[in-house]
C-alpha positions as CSV (number, residue, x, y, z in Angstrom):
1,M,152.2,102.9,85.8
2,A,154.4,101.5,88.5
3,K,156.0,98.1,87.8
4,I,155.4,96.0,91.0
5,D,157.3,92.7,91.0
6,H,156.0,91.5,94.4
7,T,153.3,92.5,96.8
8,V,153.4,91.3,100.4
9,H,150.3,91.9,102.6
10,V,150.7,92.4,106.3
11,A,147.2,91.4,107.6
12,L,146.8,93.3,110.8
13,G,143.0,94.0,110.6
14,E,142.3,97.7,110.4
15,R,146.0,98.4,110.4
16,A,146.8,96.1,107.5
17,Y,149.1,97.4,104.8
18,D,151.0,96.3,101.7
19,I,154.7,96.1,100.9
20,L,155.2,96.9,97.3
21,I,158.5,95.7,95.8
22,G,159.7,96.7,92.3
23,P,162.1,98.9,90.3
24,H,161.7,102.7,90.1
25,L,158.9,102.9,92.6
26,L,160.3,106.2,93.8
27,D,159.5,107.7,90.4
28,E,155.9,106.5,90.7
29,A,155.5,107.3,94.4
30,G,153.4,110.4,93.8
31,E,150.9,108.5,91.7
32,I,150.7,105.7,94.3
33,L,150.3,108.0,97.2
34,A,147.8,110.3,95.5
35,E,145.6,107.3,94.8
36,K,145.9,105.7,98.2
37,F,145.8,108.9,100.4
38,P,143.8,111.5,98.5
39,G,143.9,115.0,99.9
40,R,146.8,114.5,102.3
41,R,150.0,116.5,102.7
42,F,153.3,114.9,103.3
43,G,156.3,115.5,105.6
44,I,159.4,113.8,104.2
45,I,162.1,112.9,106.8
46,T,165.4,111.8,105.3
47,D,169.2,112.2,105.8
48,T,171.9,114.1,104.1
49,E,173.2,111.2,102.0
50,V,169.8,110.0,100.8
51,A,168.8,113.6,100.1
52,K,171.6,113.7,97.5
53,A,170.9,110.3,95.9
54,Q,167.2,109.8,96.1
55,L,165.2,112.8,97.4
56,P,165.1,114.6,94.0
57,R,163.3,111.5,92.5
58,L,160.7,111.5,95.2
59,V,160.1,115.2,95.1
60,A,159.7,115.2,91.3
61,S,157.2,112.4,91.6
62,L,155.2,114.1,94.3
63,D,155.2,117.4,92.3
64,R,153.9,115.6,89.2
65,A,151.1,114.2,91.2
66,G,150.3,117.7,92.6
67,L,151.0,116.7,96.2
68,N,151.9,119.2,98.9
69,H,155.1,118.2,100.8
70,Q,157.8,119.5,103.1
71,T,161.2,118.0,103.8
72,I,163.3,117.6,107.0
73,I,166.9,116.6,106.4
74,L,168.8,115.0,109.3
75,P,172.5,113.9,109.5
76,N,173.5,110.5,108.2
77,G,174.5,107.8,110.6
78,E,173.4,105.7,113.6
79,S,174.1,108.6,116.0
80,T,171.1,110.4,114.4
81,K,168.8,108.0,116.4
82,S,168.9,110.4,119.4
83,W,166.7,112.6,121.4
84,E,168.2,115.7,119.7
85,H,167.4,114.6,116.2
86,L,164.0,113.2,117.2
87,Q,163.1,116.7,118.5
88,T,164.3,118.2,115.3
89,A,162.0,115.9,113.3
90,V,159.0,116.5,115.5
91,E,159.4,120.3,115.6
92,G,159.9,120.2,111.8
93,L,156.6,118.4,111.3
94,L,154.9,120.9,113.6
95,A,156.5,123.9,111.9
96,A,155.3,122.7,108.6
97,K,151.7,122.8,110.1
98,L,151.1,119.2,109.1
99,E,147.9,117.9,110.7
100,R,147.1,114.7,112.3
101,N,145.5,113.2,109.2
102,D,148.6,114.1,107.1
103,L,151.4,111.6,106.5
104,V,155.1,111.3,107.3
105,I,157.3,109.7,104.7
106,A,160.4,108.0,106.0
107,L,162.9,108.1,103.1
108,G,166.1,106.3,103.9
109,G,167.6,103.3,105.7
110,G,166.9,101.8,109.1
111,V,168.0,104.8,111.1
112,I,165.6,107.2,109.3
113,G,162.8,104.6,109.2
114,D,163.0,104.0,113.0
115,L,163.3,107.7,113.9
116,A,160.7,109.0,111.4
117,G,158.3,106.3,112.5
118,F,158.7,107.2,116.1
119,A,158.3,110.9,115.3
120,A,155.0,110.0,113.5
121,A,153.9,107.9,116.5
122,I,154.2,110.8,119.0
123,T,153.5,113.9,116.9
124,R,149.9,115.2,117.5
125,R,149.4,111.9,119.4
126,G,149.9,109.8,116.3
127,M,150.3,110.5,112.6
128,D,150.2,107.9,109.8
129,F,153.4,107.3,108.0
130,V,154.8,105.6,104.9
131,Q,158.1,103.7,104.7
132,I,160.2,104.2,101.6
133,P,163.3,102.2,102.5
134,T,166.4,102.8,100.4
135,T,168.8,100.2,101.8
136,L,168.7,96.4,101.7
137,L,168.6,96.2,105.5
138,A,165.6,98.5,105.7
139,Q,163.7,96.8,102.9
140,V,163.9,93.3,104.4
141,D,163.7,94.2,108.0
142,S,163.4,97.5,109.7
143,S,160.7,99.0,107.5
144,V,158.3,96.2,108.2
145,G,156.6,95.4,111.5
146,G,156.1,98.8,113.2
147,K,159.0,98.8,115.6
148,T,160.1,102.5,115.8
149,G,162.5,104.3,118.1
150,I,165.8,105.9,119.0
151,N,168.9,104.8,120.9
152,S,169.8,105.8,124.5
153,P,173.2,106.1,126.1
154,H,172.1,102.9,127.9
155,G,171.7,100.9,124.7
156,K,170.2,100.5,121.3
157,N,166.5,101.0,120.5
158,L,165.5,101.4,124.2
159,V,163.1,104.3,123.5
160,G,160.3,103.8,121.0
161,A,156.8,102.6,120.2
162,F,155.1,100.0,118.0
163,H,153.6,102.1,115.2
164,Q,152.7,100.3,111.9
165,P,153.2,102.1,108.6
166,R,150.3,102.5,106.2
167,L,152.4,101.4,103.2
168,V,155.9,100.3,102.4
169,L,157.4,101.1,98.9
170,A,160.6,99.1,98.4
171,D,162.3,100.5,95.2
172,L,164.9,98.0,94.0
173,S,166.7,100.6,92.0
174,T,167.8,102.5,95.1
175,L,169.9,99.5,96.1
176,D,172.1,100.1,93.0
177,T,173.5,103.2,94.5
178,L,174.5,101.6,97.8
179,P,178.2,101.3,98.7
180,P,179.2,97.6,98.7
181,R,179.8,97.7,102.5
182,Q,176.2,99.0,103.1
183,F,174.7,96.3,100.8
184,A,176.6,93.6,102.5
185,A,175.5,94.8,105.9
186,G,171.9,94.6,104.8
187,Y,172.5,91.1,103.5
188,A,173.2,89.9,107.0
189,E,169.5,90.5,107.8
190,V,168.5,88.5,104.7
191,V,170.6,85.5,105.9
192,K,168.9,85.8,109.3
193,Y,165.6,84.6,108.0
194,G,167.1,81.4,106.8
195,L,168.9,80.8,110.0
196,I,165.8,81.3,112.2
197,D,163.5,78.6,110.8
198,D,164.0,78.2,107.1
199,A,167.0,76.0,106.2
200,D,165.7,75.7,102.6
201,F,165.9,79.5,102.3
202,F,169.5,79.4,103.6
203,D,170.3,76.8,101.0
204,W,168.7,78.9,98.3
205,L,170.8,81.9,99.4
206,D,173.9,79.7,99.2
207,A,173.0,79.0,95.5
208,H,171.9,82.6,94.6
209,Q,174.2,84.8,96.7
210,A,176.2,86.0,93.7
211,E,173.0,86.9,91.7
212,I,171.6,88.8,94.7
213,F,174.7,90.9,94.9
214,A,174.8,91.4,91.1
215,G,171.2,92.7,91.1
216,G,169.5,89.9,89.2
217,P,165.9,88.7,89.7
218,A,167.0,86.7,92.8
219,R,167.4,90.1,94.6
220,G,163.8,91.0,94.4
221,E,162.7,87.4,95.2
222,A,165.0,87.4,98.3
223,I,163.5,90.7,99.5
224,A,159.9,89.4,99.0
225,R,160.7,86.2,100.9
226,C,162.2,88.0,103.8
227,C,159.2,90.4,104.0
228,A,156.7,87.6,103.8
229,H,158.6,85.8,106.6
230,K,158.6,88.9,108.8
231,A,154.9,89.6,108.0
232,R,153.9,86.2,109.2
233,V,155.8,86.7,112.5
234,V,154.4,90.2,113.0
235,I,150.8,89.0,112.4
236,E,151.3,86.3,115.0
237,D,153.2,88.4,117.6
238,E,153.0,92.1,116.8
239,K,154.3,93.4,120.2
240,E,157.1,90.9,120.6
241,I,155.9,89.0,123.6
242,G,156.6,85.6,122.0
243,V,157.9,84.3,118.7
244,R,158.8,87.7,117.3
245,A,161.9,87.7,119.5
246,L,163.3,85.1,117.2
247,L,163.9,87.9,114.7
248,N,166.6,89.2,117.0
249,L,168.9,86.3,116.3
250,G,172.4,87.7,116.6
251,H,171.1,91.0,117.8
252,T,171.9,90.6,121.5
253,F,175.6,90.2,120.8
254,G,175.4,92.6,117.9
255,H,173.7,95.5,119.8
256,A,176.3,95.2,122.6
257,L,179.1,95.5,120.0
258,E,177.4,98.5,118.4
259,K,177.2,100.2,121.8
260,D,180.8,99.4,122.5
261,T,181.9,100.9,119.2
262,G,179.9,104.1,119.9
263,Y,177.3,103.4,117.1
264,S,179.9,104.5,114.7
265,D,181.1,103.5,111.2
266,R,183.5,101.2,112.9
267,L,180.7,98.7,113.0
268,L,177.5,99.0,110.9
269,H,174.4,97.4,112.3
270,G,174.3,94.6,109.8
271,E,178.0,93.9,110.5
272,G,177.2,93.6,114.2
273,V,174.3,91.2,113.4
274,A,176.6,89.1,111.2
275,I,179.2,88.7,114.0
276,G,176.3,88.2,116.5
277,M,174.8,85.4,114.4
278,V,178.1,83.6,114.3
279,L,178.5,84.1,118.0
280,A,175.0,82.8,118.7
281,H,175.7,79.6,116.7
282,S,179.2,79.2,118.3
283,F,177.7,79.8,121.8
284,S,175.0,77.2,121.0
285,T,177.7,74.7,120.0
286,R,179.6,75.4,123.3
287,L,176.3,74.6,125.2
288,D,176.1,71.3,123.2
289,L,172.9,72.5,121.5
290,A,174.1,72.7,117.9
291,P,176.6,71.0,115.6
292,G,179.9,72.9,115.3
293,Q,179.9,72.6,111.5
294,D,176.8,74.8,111.3
295,A,178.6,77.7,112.9
296,G,181.4,77.2,110.4
297,R,179.0,77.1,107.5
298,V,177.2,80.3,108.7
299,A,180.6,82.1,109.1
300,A,181.8,81.0,105.6
301,H,178.5,82.2,103.9
302,L,178.8,85.6,105.6
303,Q,182.5,85.9,104.8
304,R,181.8,85.3,101.1
305,A,179.4,88.2,101.3
306,G,182.2,90.4,102.6
307,L,181.0,90.5,106.2
308,P,183.0,90.4,109.4
309,T,182.4,87.2,111.5
310,T,184.7,87.6,114.5
311,L,185.4,90.1,117.3
312,A,188.9,90.5,115.9
313,A,187.5,91.8,112.6
314,I,186.2,94.9,114.3
315,P,188.6,97.8,113.8
316,G,190.1,99.3,116.9
317,A,190.1,98.0,120.4
318,L,187.0,96.7,122.1
319,G,186.1,97.6,125.6
320,S,186.3,95.0,128.4
321,T,184.3,91.9,128.5
322,Q,182.4,93.4,131.4
323,N,181.5,96.4,129.3
324,L,179.9,94.0,126.8
325,M,178.1,92.2,129.5
326,D,176.8,95.5,130.9
327,A,175.4,96.3,127.4
328,I,173.8,92.8,127.1
329,A,172.2,93.3,130.5
330,Q,170.3,96.3,129.0
331,D,169.0,94.3,126.1
332,K,165.2,94.5,125.7
333,K,164.8,90.7,126.0
334,V,166.1,90.8,129.5
335,S,163.3,89.9,132.0
336,R,163.7,90.5,135.7
337,G,167.5,90.6,135.2
338,A,167.6,87.2,133.6
339,L,169.4,87.0,130.3
340,T,167.4,85.8,127.3
341,F,169.2,84.7,124.1
342,I,168.1,83.5,120.7
343,L,170.1,80.3,120.4
344,T,170.0,77.5,117.9
345,R,170.0,73.7,117.4
346,G,171.4,74.2,113.9
347,I,170.7,76.1,110.8
348,G,167.0,76.9,110.6
349,K,166.4,75.8,114.2
350,A,166.5,79.0,116.3
351,F,164.7,79.1,119.7
352,I,164.3,81.5,122.6
353,E,166.3,80.5,125.7
354,K,165.5,82.3,129.0
355,G,167.6,82.3,132.1
356,V,171.0,82.0,130.4
357,E,173.8,82.1,133.0
358,P,175.7,85.4,132.7
359,E,178.9,83.6,133.7
360,K,178.7,81.3,130.7
361,V,178.2,84.2,128.4
362,S,181.1,86.2,129.9
363,A,183.5,83.2,129.7
364,F,182.4,82.6,126.1
365,L,183.0,86.3,125.1
366,Q,186.4,86.3,126.8
367,D,187.4,83.3,124.8
368,M,186.1,84.8,121.5
369,R,188.2,87.9,122.1
370,T,191.3,85.8,121.5
371,A,189.9,83.4,118.9
């Protein structure tokens, strides 16, 4: 029987679902899925790296449970979130003759979760799907809340749909195989929850950071607390027309940096978020909204986790400040051309600021390039 350390319920009425958190859930996935979704077939969407590390465990589990399944393997990396690979996923589901009441399994990190969820949303006008996130970033953020999609040459996550999963299985043991850089990148999203509106959680992370990285009990607790936080926000504002935008703290700057670096390994998503959160605090300080020491404390915490915190830490040359501003102008929070940023009055005091003057952002970024 599966050992479940934490269960987080996302109460969305008829679309409610549970997030199950525990060790070795991949090995029990077949039993869990057979009980919850009897008589269904499954289309697994994953990538080349996860296929090597985790797919055999899932396949063996599904086989033991007598479940019918097909697998679609896509390339690894952020560039997979494209029209080309979305088409591959959709055509693969259709070629497998999966029906509308069958399920898609997203096995992987945030890229696969976003793409597979979007494929499920549009195939046969909507299939159910299950998230099995295998990275820290996906377990605490992208697998929860129903935001699915792909990138466009115009920017990140500009094409997609809100499509909630039916179940999330967060297997803590999959995190043990992550490269240190990938784990650190996911940790940036953990820190984000403390910086938004939970200063006590940020203090707790300060005290337990080493244990989280070492794989102690604090790791599962941190993931559960992040999921519970996100679930509360999603329940209140599922379609991101209000407070859910707070979850994008650091992302406006971060997405612009990801686009500038070509969605490549030069800058992982979580690394962009880490830099973006420091920039958001520093920009808030420049606007006389937040104390300067808070930006320094955020940067120090992220640096201890092995994360970049400055523009200078990004390998290679960045494009012009205007290029970054052009990317920011495509951000999903832009409304009628006005820039919207998630700013802060200090740690745990983030807020949504509309109508930020582009000239102030541009001058700030120009200064940060030489900081």
